[in-house]
N, C-alpha and C positions, 0 to 999 in steps of 0.2 A: 540573569541566567545565560549560559553559553552552551549551545547544543548544535551538534552536527547531525544532519539527516541524509540518508541515502535511499534512492528508489530506482530499481532496475528491473522490475517485475514484468514490464511490457516492452514494446518497441522503443519507448522513451527511456532515456537515461538522465538522471538528474541528481544533484547534490545541493543542499541548502545549509546555511549557517545562520543561527539565531544568536545575536549578541547585541548588548546595549540597546535593547528594545527594537532593533532593526532585523530585517530578514534579507539576506543575499542568496541568490540562487543561480545555478548553472543548469540549463535544460537543453537537451537536443534529442531529436528523433533519429536514432542511429541503430537500427536492428543489427545484431551480431557484433556490435562494437563496444558494448558496455564494459567489458573487462579492460579494454585498451584505454577507454576515456575516463572512467570514474575517478581513478586516483589523481589524474591531472586536474579534474574539476575541484576535488577536495583541496589539493595543494594551492590552487589559485584563490579559493575562498579564504583559506587560513592566512595566506600571505597578504591579501588585501585588508584583512582585519587585524593584521599584526598579532596573530594568535598562533599558538602551537597546540597540538593535541592535548598535551598535559594541562593546558589552560582551560579545557572544556569541562563541563559538568557531566555530560553524557553523550552517547551516540544513539540516535534512533534510526531504524531501517525498516523498509517495506518487507515484511516477512512472508508475503504471499497472501492469498493464492495468486498465481500468475504463471508465466513461462518458467518451466523447470530450471533452465540454465540461468535465467535472469534472477530468479529468487535465490539461487545458490550463490551467485556473485555477490549480491547485497549482504547475505548472511556471512559469507567467508571474509569479505573485506571488513565488515563491521567487527567480526571476531578478532582479526589480526590487529586492527587499529586499537580496539579496546583493550586487548591483552597488553600491548606494548605500552599504553598510556595508563593502565590500571583504571579504566573508566567503566561505569555501569552502562548497560545497553537497554534499549526500549524497543521490543518488537511491535510493529504497527501493522494492522491489517491493510493490505493494498486496496481492498474494496472500501474500507472506511475512509482511507485517504482520498479515493476517487469521489466519494460522496461529499467530503469536506470541501474539495475543490469545486464541485458543482454548486454547493451553497455559497462559497466565497465569490465565484465569478458570476453565477446566474441567479443567485438569491433564492434557490429552491430549498425548502426546508423538509421535504419528504422525497427521498431518493431511493430508487431501486437500482442497485449496482450489479452489473453482470459482465463478466469476462468470458470470452469464448474459451471453453475448456477442451475443445476438440472432442472427438468420439461422440458427437451429437449431444453434448452437454454444455452447461454454463456453470461458472462459479458465481454464486448468488448471495446477496445480502441486502437487507432493508435498513435504512437509516432515517431517523426522524428527529427533528428538533423538539426538545423537551421544554422544561420550565426556563432553562437558561438559553444563552445564544448558540451553544454548540449543538451540532448534529451528532447523534449517537446511534448505536445498533439497536434494532428491534428484532429479537430472536437471534439465532446463530447463523453462521455461514454454512454453505453446503455446496456440493456439486450435484447437479440435477438436470434432467431433460427440460428443455424450454416449455414443454407442454405440462410440466408438473411442478413449476415453481410455486411456492406457497403464496397464497393471496393475502395481502395485508388489509387491515381495516382502512376505511376512508376511500376517497375518490380523487385525491389531489396529488398523486404520486407521479414523479418524473423518472423515466428510465435513463441510464447512462452506461457507457462502456461498450466494449467490442461485442459483447453478447447480443446487444440490440442491433448492431450492424450485421452480425452473422445470421440471426434468427428473428428478423423484425416481424414477420407475419405470425409466426408461431407464438412469440411472446405477446404480441398484441391480442391474438385470439384468446390466449390463456388469461390475460389480465383484464380484458374487457374495459368496463367503465372505471375500473380502479386506476387505469393509466391515463393521466391528463396530457402527457406528451413525452417526447424523447429529446434529450439534449445531446446533439451529435458532436463527434470529434473530441470527446473528453478522454484524458489519460491521467493516471495518478502522477502526482508531482512531489518532489522532495519537500517543498515548502509546506505542503499539507501534512506530510508525514511528520515534519517538524512541529507543526501546530498541535497535533495529537500528542506527540512526544513531550512537549513542554508541559501540557496539562497532566500527563501521566507522571512525569517526574515530580511535579508539585505534590502529588499524592503518594509519593514514595514507591512508584511502580517499577523502578529500575531493577534489572537483574544482572548477575555476573556475566562476563563475556562468553563463557562456555554455554550460556543459554541463548545465544544469538542463533537460533535454529529456524530453518525455513518451515513453512506450513504449506502443504500441497493439497489437502482436503480429499483427494481421490484415494479411496481405501487401499487399492493395490499398491500405490506409490508409497503410502505411509508404511504398509507392511514390509515392502522391500527395503525401505530405508532402515526400519528397525532391525531387519535381518542382516544388515551390513553388506548387501550385495555390491559388487563393483559399480561405481558411478552413482551410487545413491548415498543419501545422508549428508552429514556436515563435512565440509571440506576442511 
């Protein structure tokens, strides 16, 4: 399987390529430079693997939630590339990708992922290892105040993401003994978007390029996007 992955929903910008059982990645923390850097990363990865877009099976991308501009960049770049090469796309939750990265690097099988959503809220999701090796969602994603995040069952959960950096005391007070610790400095990466994308593609989860749409979670943003206001929606 040959799959390209793109992740630009936070201050980190990354692209990854899965091919011949290997994973190659470009990753940089470069706020406000994603649009300038991402295509170069993709070109480098394809050139090093002696591949073209037409030789891929699919493109996965971090569809949000995350920074409004960053999520739109990933979606629009994915759409453009997938249209041109007639490839299916796989939208991947950036919260899920963050949790997969925490499991991969730190060995945590129960992750509470939170991004700072501004306006006193966090983007929130819970991810748990099931019967297999993969970590998957428990319940849905949401945007919620730190004092109102849903409490998961069990007591061995680890927090990760900018939400825990922004609201450490409020989240700790809300979660209490449920929270075993916090893994600092974690950002979603394209290699973890790729891992989720590969498994999704194996189950036939690819969709047409026009469905490479961002997910914002915040109701007023979704409503504005649906209404077609300037600066909203799919690029």
